C-alpha positions in Angstrom: 35.5 153.4 88.5 38.7 151.9 87.2 39.6 151.9 83.5 39.3 148.2 83.4 35.7 148.2 84.6 34.7 150.9 82.2 36.4 149.0 79.3 34.6 145.8 80.3 31.2 147.5 80.6 31.8 149.1 77.2 32.8 145.8 75.6 29.6 144.1 77.0 27.4 147.0 75.9 28.9 146.9 72.3 28.7 143.1 72.1 25.1 142.9 73.2 23.8 146.0 71.5 23.1 144.2 68.2 21.2 141.2 69.7 19.2 143.7 71.9 18.2 145.7 68.8 17.3 142.5 67.0 15.1 141.5 70.0 13.4 144.9 69.8 12.7 144.3 66.1 11.1 140.9 67.0 9.1 142.7 69.8 7.8 145.3 67.3 6.8 142.6 64.9 4.9 140.8 67.7 3.2 144.0 68.7 1.4 144.2 65.3 -2.3 143.3 65.4 -1.9 141.7 62.0 1.1 140.9 59.9 1.2 140.9 56.1 0.7 137.5 54.5 -0.6 135.7 51.5 -4.2 135.0 50.6 -3.4 131.3 49.9 -3.3 129.7 53.4 -0.4 127.3 52.7 1.8 130.2 51.4 0.8 132.3 54.4 1.7 129.4 56.8 5.0 128.8 55.1 5.9 132.5 55.0 5.1 133.1 58.6 6.7 130.0 60.0 9.8 130.6 57.9 9.9 134.1 59.4 9.8 132.7 62.9 12.7 130.4 62.1 14.7 133.2 60.4 14.4 135.9 63.1 15.3 133.4 65.9 18.2 131.9 63.9 19.6 135.4 63.6 18.9 136.1 67.3 20.8 133.0 68.3 23.8 133.8 66.0 24.0 137.4 67.4 23.8 136.1 71.0 26.5 133.5 70.2 28.8 136.2 68.8 28.2 138.5 71.7 28.8 135.7 74.3 32.0 134.7 72.5 33.3 138.3 72.3 32.7 138.8 76.0 34.4 135.5 77.0 37.8 135.9 75.3 36.7 134.1 72.1 37.0 130.7 73.7 34.8 128.0 72.3 33.2 125.7 74.8 29.7 124.3 75.5 28.6 127.6 77.2 29.1 129.4 74.0 26.3 127.3 72.6 24.1 126.8 75.6 23.8 130.4 76.7 22.5 131.7 73.4 20.1 128.8 73.1 18.6 129.4 76.5 18.3 133.1 76.0 16.6 132.5 72.6 14.2 130.0 74.2 13.3 132.4 77.1 12.8 135.2 74.6 10.6 133.1 72.4 8.5 132.1 75.4 8.2 135.8 76.5 7.4 136.8 72.9 4.4 134.4 73.0 3.3 135.8 76.3 3.6 139.3 74.8 1.5 138.3 71.9 -1.3 137.3 74.3 -1.7 141.0 75.2 -2.1 142.1 71.5 -5.6 142.2 70.1 -5.9 139.9 67.1 -2.8 137.8 68.1 -2.8 134.4 69.7 0.1 132.8 71.5 1.0 129.2 70.7 3.7 126.9 71.9 3.9 125.7 68.3 5.4 129.1 67.3 8.0 128.7 70.0 8.8 125.3 68.4 9.3 127.0 65.1 11.5 129.7 66.8 13.6 126.9 68.3 13.7 125.1 65.0 15.4 128.2 63.6 17.8 128.2 66.5 18.6 124.5 66.0 19.1 125.0 62.3 21.6 127.8 62.9 23.4 125.7 65.5 23.6 122.6 63.2 24.9 124.8 60.4 27.4 126.4 62.8 28.7 123.0 63.9 28.9 122.0 60.2 26.4 119.2 60.7 24.1 120.4 57.9 
């Protein structure tokens, strides 16, 4: 294998390692039969939905950074679209994963909160909020 190919593979590995580890963190949270929360239902709801938004906003930003690093730091529409699509696919697969965990229930509403986090990060990144 040529040095250029090894260097390229190493760059991709290093760029996508952090988002992959964050995805593992999300997976491990989803694998819990019950998550800690509050006894007051409105606080529990706000805490859990905020957590959805936060972890997916971070996933989007990590994917954005990785995509940018592996594409010569150019800024174009793909820099935004790729991480959004990967975040959406991961959010959908996360809900599918939750369907296999006793005590957990998948909902498309949670995917909506995940994407609300992604959208908030994108709007902030574009300096629109």
